[in-house]
C-alpha positions as a Markdown table, in Angstrom:
| # | Residue | x | y | z |
|---|---|---|---|---|
| 1 | Met | -11.2 | -2.2 | -16.2 |
| 2 | Pro | -7.8 | -3.5 | -17.0 |
| 3 | Pro | -4.9 | -2.9 | -14.6 |
| 4 | Phe | -3.3 | 0.5 | -14.8 |
| 5 | Thr | -0.3 | 0.9 | -17.1 |
| 6 | Ser | 0.1 | 4.7 | -17.3 |
| 7 | Val | 0.8 | 6.6 | -14.1 |
| 8 | Ala | 1.0 | 10.4 | -13.6 |
| 9 | Ala | 2.2 | 11.9 | -10.3 |
| 10 | Tyr | 1.0 | 15.4 | -9.7 |
| 11 | Thr | 4.1 | 17.2 | -8.4 |
| 12 | Pro | 3.1 | 20.6 | -6.9 |
| 13 | Pro | 5.6 | 23.4 | -6.1 |
| 14 | Gly | 7.2 | 22.6 | -2.8 |
| 15 | Val | 6.8 | 18.9 | -3.4 |
| 16 | Gly | 8.3 | 16.5 | -0.9 |
| 17 | Met | 11.4 | 14.9 | -2.4 |
| 18 | Leu | 10.8 | 11.7 | -0.4 |
| 19 | Ala | 7.5 | 11.2 | -2.1 |
| 20 | Val | 9.0 | 11.9 | -5.5 |
| 21 | Gly | 11.7 | 9.3 | -4.8 |
| 22 | Ile | 9.1 | 6.7 | -3.8 |
| 23 | Val | 6.9 | 6.9 | -6.8 |
| 24 | Thr | 9.8 | 7.2 | -9.2 |
| 25 | Glu | 11.5 | 4.2 | -7.6 |
| 26 | Val | 8.4 | 2.1 | -7.8 |
| 27 | Phe | 6.9 | 3.0 | -11.2 |
| 28 | Ser | 10.1 | 3.5 | -13.1 |
| 29 | Arg | 11.3 | 0.0 | -12.2 |
| 30 | Arg | 11.9 | -2.4 | -15.1 |
| 31 | Gly | 12.4 | -6.2 | -15.2 |
| 32 | Asp | 11.3 | -9.3 | -16.9 |
| 33 | Thr | 8.5 | -10.0 | -14.5 |
| 34 | Leu | 7.4 | -6.3 | -14.0 |
| 35 | Pro | 5.0 | -4.3 | -16.0 |
| 36 | Asp | 6.4 | -1.6 | -18.2 |
| 37 | Phe | 4.7 | 1.6 | -16.9 |
| 38 | Asp | 4.3 | 4.8 | -18.8 |
| 39 | Phe | 5.3 | 7.0 | -15.8 |
| 40 | Ala | 5.6 | 10.8 | -15.6 |
| 41 | Leu | 5.9 | 13.5 | -13.0 |
| 42 | Cys | 3.7 | 16.5 | -14.0 |
| 43 | Thr | 3.1 | 19.9 | -12.5 |
| 44 | Asp | 1.1 | 23.1 | -13.0 |
| 45 | Arg | 3.5 | 24.5 | -15.5 |
| 46 | Pro | 6.4 | 22.6 | -17.1 |
| 47 | Gly | 9.8 | 23.9 | -16.0 |
| 48 | Pro | 11.7 | 24.3 | -12.7 |
| 49 | Val | 9.6 | 23.1 | -9.7 |
| 50 | Pro | 10.8 | 24.0 | -6.2 |
| 51 | Thr | 11.0 | 21.1 | -3.6 |
| 52 | Asp | 11.0 | 20.9 | 0.1 |
| 53 | Leu | 14.7 | 20.4 | 0.1 |
| 54 | Gly | 15.4 | 23.5 | -1.9 |
| 55 | Val | 16.7 | 21.5 | -4.9 |
| 56 | Pro | 14.5 | 22.3 | -7.9 |
| 57 | Leu | 13.2 | 19.6 | -10.3 |
| 58 | Thr | 12.9 | 20.3 | -14.0 |
| 59 | Leu | 9.6 | 18.8 | -15.2 |
| 60 | Thr | 8.4 | 18.6 | -18.8 |
| 61 | His | 4.8 | 17.6 | -18.3 |
| 62 | Gly | 1.9 | 19.8 | -17.4 |
| 63 | Leu | -1.6 | 19.1 | -16.1 |
| 64 | Asp | -2.6 | 17.7 | -19.5 |
| 65 | Arg | -0.6 | 14.6 | -18.7 |
| 66 | Leu | -3.2 | 13.7 | -16.0 |
| 67 | Ala | -5.8 | 13.3 | -18.8 |
| 68 | Ser | -4.1 | 10.2 | -20.2 |
| 69 | Ala | -3.2 | 8.4 | -17.0 |
| 70 | Asp | -4.9 | 5.3 | -15.7 |
| 71 | Leu | -3.5 | 6.1 | -12.2 |
| 72 | Val | -3.1 | 9.7 | -10.9 |
| 73 | Ile | -1.2 | 10.2 | -7.6 |
| 74 | Ala | -1.3 | 13.5 | -5.8 |
| 75 | Leu | 2.0 | 14.0 | -4.0 |
| 76 | Pro | 2.5 | 16.0 | -0.8 |
| 77 | Trp | 3.8 | 19.6 | -0.8 |
| 78 | Ala | 5.0 | 22.0 | 1.8 |
| 79 | Asp | 2.2 | 24.6 | 1.5 |
| 80 | Phe | -0.6 | 22.0 | 1.6 |
| 81 | Arg | -2.7 | 24.2 | 3.9 |
| 82 | Thr | -3.4 | 26.4 | 0.8 |
| 83 | Pro | -5.5 | 24.5 | -1.7 |
| 84 | Pro | -4.1 | 24.0 | -5.2 |
| 85 | Ala | -5.1 | 26.2 | -8.1 |
| 86 | Pro | -8.6 | 25.6 | -9.6 |
| 87 | Ala | -7.0 | 24.2 | -12.7 |
| 88 | Val | -5.4 | 21.4 | -10.6 |
| 89 | Leu | -8.6 | 20.6 | -8.8 |
| 90 | Asp | -10.4 | 20.5 | -12.1 |
| 91 | Ala | -7.8 | 18.1 | -13.6 |
| 92 | Leu | -8.0 | 15.8 | -10.6 |
| 93 | Ser | -11.8 | 15.8 | -10.7 |
| 94 | Ala | -11.7 | 15.2 | -14.5 |
| 95 | Ala | -9.4 | 12.2 | -14.1 |
| 96 | His | -11.7 | 10.6 | -11.5 |
| 97 | Ala | -14.8 | 11.3 | -13.7 |
| 98 | Arg | -13.1 | 9.7 | -16.6 |
| 99 | Gly | -12.6 | 6.5 | -14.6 |
| 100 | Ser | -8.9 | 6.8 | -13.6 |
| 101 | Leu | -7.7 | 5.6 | -10.2 |
| 102 | Val | -6.9 | 8.6 | -8.1 |
| 103 | Ala | -4.6 | 8.3 | -5.1 |
| 104 | Ala | -2.8 | 10.6 | -2.7 |
| 105 | His | 0.3 | 10.1 | -0.7 |
| 106 | Cys | 0.6 | 11.9 | 2.7 |
| 107 | Val | -0.9 | 15.4 | 2.7 |
| 108 | Gly | -1.6 | 15.0 | -1.0 |
| 109 | Ala | -5.0 | 14.0 | 0.5 |
| 110 | Phe | -5.7 | 17.7 | 1.0 |
| 111 | Ala | -5.7 | 18.2 | -2.8 |
| 112 | Leu | -8.2 | 15.4 | -3.2 |
| 113 | Ala | -10.3 | 16.8 | -0.4 |
| 114 | Ala | -10.3 | 20.2 | -2.0 |
| 115 | Ala | -11.4 | 18.7 | -5.3 |
| 116 | Gly | -14.3 | 17.1 | -3.5 |
| 117 | Leu | -13.1 | 13.6 | -4.3 |
| 118 | Leu | -13.1 | 12.5 | -0.6 |
| 119 | Asp | -16.6 | 13.7 | 0.2 |
| 120 | Gly | -18.6 | 10.8 | 1.8 |
| 121 | Arg | -15.5 | 8.6 | 1.8 |
| 122 | Arg | -13.0 | 7.3 | 4.3 |
| 123 | Ala | -9.5 | 8.7 | 4.0 |
| 124 | Thr | -6.1 | 9.0 | 5.7 |
| 125 | Thr | -3.1 | 11.2 | 5.7 |
| 126 | His | 0.0 | 11.8 | 7.8 |
| 127 | Trp | -1.1 | 11.3 | 11.4 |
| 128 | Arg | 0.2 | 14.7 | 12.4 |
| 129 | Phe | -2.3 | 16.4 | 10.0 |
| 130 | Ala | -5.3 | 14.0 | 10.3 |
| 131 | Gln | -7.2 | 16.3 | 12.7 |
| 132 | Leu | -6.6 | 19.3 | 10.4 |
| 133 | Leu | -8.0 | 17.3 | 7.4 |
| 134 | Ala | -11.1 | 16.3 | 9.5 |
| 135 | Asp | -11.6 | 19.9 | 10.7 |
| 136 | Arg | -11.4 | 21.4 | 7.3 |
| 137 | His | -13.5 | 18.7 | 5.5 |
| 138 | Pro | -16.1 | 17.3 | 8.0 |
| 139 | Glu | -17.7 | 15.4 | 5.1 |
| 140 | Val | -14.7 | 13.2 | 5.0 |
| 141 | Thr | -14.3 | 10.3 | 7.5 |
| 142 | Val | -10.6 | 10.5 | 8.4 |
| 143 | Glu | -8.9 | 7.4 | 9.8 |
| 144 | Pro | -5.8 | 8.9 | 11.4 |
| 145 | Asp | -4.0 | 5.6 | 12.2 |
| 146 | Ala | -4.4 | 3.8 | 8.9 |
| 147 | Leu | -1.4 | 3.2 | 6.6 |
| 148 | Tyr | -3.8 | 3.5 | 3.6 |
| 149 | Val | -7.5 | 3.6 | 2.9 |
| 150 | Asp | -8.9 | 2.0 | -0.2 |
| 151 | Glu | -12.3 | 3.4 | -1.3 |
| 152 | Gly | -12.4 | 1.8 | -4.7 |
| 153 | Arg | -11.2 | 4.4 | -7.3 |
| 154 | Val | -10.0 | 6.8 | -4.6 |
| 155 | Ile | -7.1 | 5.6 | -2.4 |
| 156 | Thr | -5.3 | 7.7 | 0.2 |
| 157 | Gly | -2.1 | 6.8 | 2.1 |
| 158 | Ala | -0.2 | 7.9 | 5.2 |
| 159 | Gly | 3.0 | 10.0 | 5.4 |
| 160 | Ala | 6.6 | 9.4 | 4.6 |
| 161 | Ala | 7.6 | 5.8 | 3.9 |
| 162 | Ala | 4.0 | 4.6 | 4.0 |
| 163 | Gly | 4.0 | 5.8 | 0.4 |
| 164 | Phe | 5.7 | 2.5 | -0.4 |
| 165 | Asp | 2.8 | 0.6 | 1.3 |
| 166 | Leu | 0.3 | 2.6 | -0.8 |
| 167 | Cys | 2.1 | 1.8 | -4.0 |
| 168 | Leu | 2.5 | -1.9 | -3.2 |
| 169 | His | -1.1 | -2.1 | -2.3 |
| 170 | Leu | -2.0 | -0.7 | -5.7 |
| 171 | Phe | 0.3 | -3.3 | -7.3 |
| 172 | Arg | -1.3 | -6.1 | -5.3 |
| 173 | Arg | -4.8 | -5.0 | -6.0 |
| 174 | Glu | -4.4 | -4.3 | -9.7 |
| 175 | His | -1.6 | -6.5 | -10.9 |
| 176 | Gly | -1.6 | -9.3 | -8.3 |
| 177 | Ala | 0.5 | -10.6 | -5.4 |
| 178 | Ala | 3.3 | -12.0 | -7.6 |
| 179 | Ile | 4.1 | -8.5 | -9.1 |
| 180 | Ala | 3.7 | -6.8 | -5.8 |
| 181 | Asn | 6.0 | -9.2 | -4.1 |
| 182 | Ala | 8.6 | -9.0 | -6.9 |
| 183 | Val | 8.7 | -5.2 | -6.6 |
| 184 | Ala | 8.9 | -5.4 | -2.8 |
| 185 | Arg | 11.8 | -7.9 | -3.0 |
| 186 | Asp | 13.6 | -5.6 | -5.5 |
| 187 | Ile | 13.4 | -2.6 | -3.2 |
| 188 | Val | 13.9 | -4.7 | 0.0 |
| 189 | Leu | 10.6 | -4.0 | 1.7 |
| 190 | Pro | 7.9 | -6.2 | 3.3 |
| 191 | Ser | 5.6 | -7.3 | 0.6 |
| 192 | His | 2.4 | -6.5 | 2.4 |
| 193 | Arg | 1.2 | -4.4 | 5.3 |
| 194 | Asp | -2.5 | -4.1 | 5.9 |
| 195 | Gly | -4.0 | -0.7 | 5.5 |
| 196 | Gly | -5.4 | -0.9 | 9.0 |
| 197 | Gln | -2.0 | -1.4 | 10.5 |
| 198 | Ala | -0.9 | 1.6 | 12.7 |
| 199 | Gln | 1.1 | 4.4 | 11.1 |
| 200 | Tyr | 3.4 | 4.5 | 14.1 |
| 201 | Leu | 4.0 | 2.6 | 17.3 |
| 202 | Ala | 3.6 | 4.4 | 20.6 |
| 203 | Ala | 5.8 | 2.0 | 22.4 |
| 204 | Pro | 8.7 | 0.8 | 20.3 |
| 205 | Ala | 10.7 | -2.2 | 21.4 |
| 206 | Pro | 13.5 | -1.3 | 23.8 |
| 207 | Glu | 17.1 | -2.2 | 23.2 |
| 208 | Gly | 18.0 | -5.8 | 24.0 |
| 209 | Ser | 14.4 | -6.8 | 23.4 |
| 210 | Gly | 15.3 | -9.9 | 21.5 |
| 211 | Asp | 14.4 | -8.6 | 18.1 |
| 212 | Glu | 17.1 | -10.8 | 16.4 |
| 213 | Arg | 15.5 | -13.8 | 17.9 |
| 214 | Leu | 12.1 | -12.5 | 16.8 |
| 215 | Ala | 13.4 | -12.0 | 13.3 |
| 216 | Asp | 14.7 | -15.6 | 13.2 |
| 217 | Val | 11.3 | -16.9 | 14.4 |
| 218 | Leu | 9.4 | -14.9 | 11.7 |
| 219 | Ala | 11.8 | -16.2 | 9.0 |
| 220 | Trp | 11.2 | -19.8 | 10.3 |
| 221 | Ala | 7.4 | -19.2 | 10.3 |
| 222 | Arg | 7.5 | -18.1 | 6.6 |
| 223 | Glu | 9.2 | -21.4 | 5.7 |
| 224 | Asn | 6.7 | -23.5 | 7.7 |
| 225 | Leu | 3.3 | -22.1 | 6.9 |
| 226 | His | 2.0 | -25.6 | 6.4 |
| 227 | Gln | 2.1 | -26.1 | 10.2 |
| 228 | Pro | -0.4 | -24.7 | 12.7 |
| 229 | Leu | 2.1 | -22.3 | 14.2 |
| 230 | Pro | 0.4 | -21.5 | 17.5 |
| 231 | Val | 1.7 | -18.5 | 19.4 |
| 232 | Thr | 3.0 | -20.8 | 22.2 |
| 233 | Glu | 5.4 | -22.5 | 19.7 |
| 234 | Leu | 6.6 | -19.2 | 18.2 |
| 235 | Ala | 7.2 | -17.8 | 21.7 |
| 236 | Gly | 9.1 | -20.9 | 22.7 |
| 237 | Arg | 11.4 | -20.6 | 19.6 |
| 238 | Ala | 12.0 | -17.0 | 20.6 |
| 239 | Leu | 12.9 | -18.1 | 24.1 |
| 240 | Met | 10.1 | -15.9 | 25.5 |
| 241 | Ser | 6.9 | -16.3 | 27.5 |
| 242 | Lys | 3.7 | -16.1 | 25.4 |
| 243 | Arg | 2.9 | -12.7 | 27.0 |
| 244 | Ser | 6.4 | -11.3 | 26.3 |
| 245 | Phe | 6.4 | -12.6 | 22.8 |
| 246 | Ala | 3.1 | -11.1 | 22.0 |
| 247 | Arg | 4.1 | -7.7 | 23.4 |
| 248 | Arg | 7.4 | -7.6 | 21.6 |
| 249 | Phe | 5.9 | -8.9 | 18.4 |
| 250 | Thr | 3.4 | -6.0 | 18.3 |
| 251 | Ala | 6.1 | -3.5 | 19.2 |
| 252 | Ala | 8.2 | -4.7 | 16.3 |
| 253 | Thr | 5.5 | -5.3 | 13.6 |
| 254 | Gly | 2.5 | -3.1 | 14.7 |
| 255 | Thr | 0.2 | -6.1 | 14.6 |
| 256 | Thr | -0.6 | -9.3 | 16.5 |
| 257 | Pro | 1.0 | -12.7 | 15.8 |
| 258 | His | -2.4 | -14.0 | 14.7 |
| 259 | Ala | -3.1 | -11.2 | 12.3 |
| 260 | Trp | 0.5 | -11.4 | 10.9 |
| 261 | Leu | 0.2 | -15.1 | 10.2 |
| 262 | Arg | -3.3 | -14.7 | 8.6 |
| 263 | Asn | -1.9 | -12.0 | 6.3 |
| 264 | Leu | 1.1 | -14.1 | 5.4 |
| 265 | Arg | -0.9 | -17.2 | 4.7 |
| 266 | Leu | -3.3 | -15.3 | 2.4 |
| 267 | Ser | -0.5 | -13.4 | 0.6 |
| 268 | Thr | 1.3 | -16.7 | 0.0 |
| 269 | Ala | -1.9 | -18.3 | -1.3 |
| 270 | Glu | -2.4 | -15.3 | -3.7 |
| 271 | Glu | 1.0 | -15.8 | -5.1 |
| 272 | Leu | 0.6 | -19.6 | -5.5 |
| 273 | Leu | -2.7 | -19.1 | -7.2 |
| 274 | Glu | -1.1 | -16.7 | -9.7 |
| 275 | Thr | 2.2 | -18.5 | -10.4 |
| 276 | Thr | 1.3 | -22.3 | -10.1 |
| 277 | Asn | -1.2 | -24.8 | -11.4 |
| 278 | Leu | -1.6 | -26.3 | -7.9 |
| 279 | Pro | -5.1 | -27.3 | -6.9 |
| 280 | Val | -6.8 | -25.0 | -4.4 |
| 281 | Glu | -6.9 | -27.9 | -1.9 |
| 282 | Glu | -3.1 | -28.3 | -2.1 |
| 283 | Ile | -2.5 | -24.5 | -1.8 |
| 284 | Ala | -4.7 | -24.5 | 1.3 |
| 285 | His | -2.6 | -27.2 | 2.9 |
| 286 | Arg | 0.7 | -25.5 | 1.9 |
| 287 | Val | -0.3 | -22.2 | 3.6 |
| 288 | Gly | -1.7 | -23.9 | 6.8 |
| 289 | Tyr | -5.4 | -24.2 | 6.3 |
| 290 | Gly | -7.1 | -27.5 | 6.9 |
| 291 | Ser | -9.2 | -27.5 | 3.7 |
| 292 | Ala | -10.0 | -25.6 | 0.6 |
| 293 | Ala | -13.3 | -24.5 | 2.3 |
| 294 | Val | -11.4 | -22.7 | 5.1 |
| 295 | Leu | -9.1 | -21.0 | 2.6 |
| 296 | Arg | -12.1 | -20.0 | 0.5 |
| 297 | Glu | -13.8 | -18.4 | 3.6 |
| 298 | Gln | -10.7 | -16.4 | 4.6 |
| 299 | Phe | -9.9 | -15.5 | 1.0 |
| 300 | Val | -13.4 | -14.1 | 0.3 |
| 301 | Arg | -13.2 | -12.0 | 3.5 |
| 302 | Arg | -9.9 | -10.5 | 2.3 |
| 303 | Arg | -10.4 | -10.3 | -1.5 |
| 304 | Gly | -14.2 | -10.4 | -1.9 |
| 305 | Val | -13.9 | -13.3 | -4.4 |
| 306 | Pro | -13.1 | -17.0 | -4.0 |
| 307 | Pro | -9.7 | -18.4 | -4.9 |
| 308 | Arg | -10.6 | -19.7 | -8.3 |
| 309 | Ala | -12.1 | -16.4 | -9.4 |
| 310 | Tyr | -8.9 | -14.7 | -8.2 |
| 311 | Arg | -6.8 | -17.1 | -10.2 |
| 312 | Arg | -8.8 | -16.4 | -13.4 |
| 313 | Thr | -8.4 | -12.7 | -12.9 |
| 314 | Phe | -4.6 | -12.6 | -12.5 |
| 315 | Thr | -3.4 | -15.5 | -14.5 |
| 316 | Asn | -4.2 | -17.7 | -17.5 |
| 317 | Thr | -3.9 | -20.7 | -15.2 |
| 318 | Pro | -7.0 | -23.0 | -15.7 |
């Protein structure tokens, strides 16, 4: 199927305004390099819709708007412990049956679960309510720590600002790394965080932990991906021992230096494949792999296709 171009966000009574802001910010964005999305907020009945902040929204689209969307996103709402009306569940199920992508932000996952769309699938939600989701829907494999879980045409995301991660993942998956990175730069966010990255960090970095030095090292690493970049060198540039660097790196980023570098190398390779005519061998060297064969192995693990197939999918580059 072609990448989605029409997006409908189901906006239930009591909707979270942060979630409304996230999807509106992302999918209403315009620019020379960005797709022009047909985006709409829709609800059970057009008209005033209460929000979690007590400030009502006036929406003009009803559930029929879900029937024409390539991507349907269920937003979180305050009374999520009570399932949505049958008409809502039918509309979500019909969208999925029609072939639309169906996603949920935060406790919006409870709506998808009530519609039966998560049965037999993995899913996530806000970590505070992951156990409740698992208890209510034992047929769903809940991953409480994940930022987002991609099950093909059903995608669920964690709470609060992780909605941005969910949206950027959808951009990257459907429209490619260049578009996802352009959107991320525009809204001043990291371009990619793996879905398996933790929702929250149990041990945040303490004050005076050298985060400024760490940030400088990460910026330097981005500019020098063609080098091997062993942890010992990164630690030395941060004026830390290898053990201290690894501990503070994980506290600041939620992942290991090795995993962070691997993701950065592959994300950069994706963008180069989309936006340049460089041979795959040259791209491999630019992002720090010894050969095109090594890049291909890592790329297939991440994307499920080799680099040349990825290039054909997202560009007209020969």
